Phi, psi and omega in degrees: 000155179242145179247136173233132177240130187256132179240102195270023185248144176220153173296321175206140182284133177294150188294338182264353194278130172242016177285167179282094179205154181194161174285158181202161177283164178302324180293317178295319179298317179296319179296319180296316178297322179299317179292320180294323179298318181295321178295316179303313182297316183292314183285328177304326175301328184278341189235032182295335180274353184269136175271129181268121182266328182217153177227140178222123173259121181228182185195205020051202183222097177304327183286000174277343185288130176303144185304316180299320180291319178298323179297319178300319179292320179295322176300315181293318182299308185288341176271339185267334186236150182267094184268131176301141181301328181257023180301139172289122179236106183249144167227136168288152177210148176260130178306336180275354181233357184291133184227150179300317181294325177294315181296321183298315180295314181297320180294326180299330181254018169107001177305127180228005180211133179242138174245106186267128177274081180279308172077318178200156173265002182259113181298329180292320178292321179300318178298321184294331181258007170086015176289149184267355186246165172255172177290332174298321177299320181297316179297324178293324180291325176296314180300317180294318178303313179296318180298332182268006174099006181283120181249001179229103187236127171253145173241123169278133172224160184230153172230174187065036177280166183303122176066009180290136174255166180296330178292320175304314185294319179297320176298321178293320180296318178297318184290320182289321179293332176292346175278351177060041175290157179283337190214142176228130173253124184238107188248145170280140175297132173249122181277113186254134178300143178091357178265162180296323181295321180300320178293320180296320180293314183291336176271001179078008180282336183227141177241133179260154173302155179287169180299319180295320180293320179297319179300315179300318178301318180294314184292314183290326180299319175300320179292314181296320179292321177299319179301335178262009174092015179255111180270145181280122174243356179204164187315314189244007191235137186222139185213153164288154185307127179090358184244023176295147183284112181296322181298312181293320176303321178301316178300315185287345180245028170066029176288151172294137172223147186238125180255133179235142183110163180301138177066007180287147179246153177230152171225119186232144178286144182293155173292169177300321179292321177292326177299321180297336180265011176090007179267128181260319179218167178235124177252131180237151178221132174283157177304146179268359183266111183303315180299312180299318180302312183290323181294316179297318180292325178296332178267014178068029179249141174285140190275034179290133181251342185205141173223122180242136175266124187259125182284166179302318180300314180295321180294324178292321177296319180297322175302314179291316183299316183281319181295323180287353171292333183270144183296335182279346175073207184251125181282128182304313184287325177295319178299320182291323177297317184288323193243352176076013178210163182277144177305316182292331175293336183262320191235023184307309180297323179294317179296316181296321178294319178296319177295315182301323184273006175077021183258345184207173180198163170265128175238087190065237179273358184263125171266115187236158173270147172285173178300322176294320176296321176298321179290336181247039189299324180295324174296319180299313182295326178298325182283342176270348181291136174270157178297000000 
């Protein structure tokens, strides 16, 4: 099983962000941590027999939580769950908030991987998207992480930013690779309705690169990262050999995961009885309302807001959808083990059509997308959808 904990606070919300996050007072942060600790203890009782393979702290900004409050949460987590001694333990961090005392506490309880939200080496672009840090802050955060013993470091970067050129993106890749992280996540900016950036674009105050320019950045980025020793193993993720993110791979390969905290999601396999009724998995989601989250836990209630039963057909599509994000694709035998039927018996016409159009191929037992298929993944998935 995998664990995810959500920390919804930021010093300032980035202009492009539509995640569940907000600025908050010290009192609200403390109250939230108290509620999250209670959820950890309550849920931990139900999963004492499950072995935790990976842990991921996301947000928001986990590194904004004061070290003493984070230590209380970590004590609860490590006493409530059976965590593997070699578990991959990742936390996101903002270069503008990373502190030595926070890192020291996190390392004490097993943190062995940091994911830094750098996004760009261009300070002007960082300002345009509402980041609170400079690239100099990012370099300092890398140095601090290394000094505290972090040997597995991811750097997030983005392309298709406002007014960004392909030369800007190339320079950011060069500068970020010079920091020698073990892993790089390179994402295209997605313009989300309801964000500050969405309003700026629609008001004509900000111009984004065209789809063709963004596609060029994606394709060239893969080439440039490969030249620096980062192989692509997923649509947006690149790693030096042996440093692929185990937590994310678990998501893409249908592992059970348990989400704790406001707006956190879980995906769990159905019981034997539920399976007999055609249910394959259960998706759960906590409330996105921070006040409601804390109130429910204060009343000794788990803060779940939604529970969806996933049918066998939906589960098979999710296996394809998530597995095809990875360059290794979907394993024929693993699909059959998960679903009790052959991939070809479910998707034969669609698979053959994708191969014919140069979007996919069989590589032994693996059904994989070609480089063109990865770039056109949304089109691929539409073709795999059943009515």
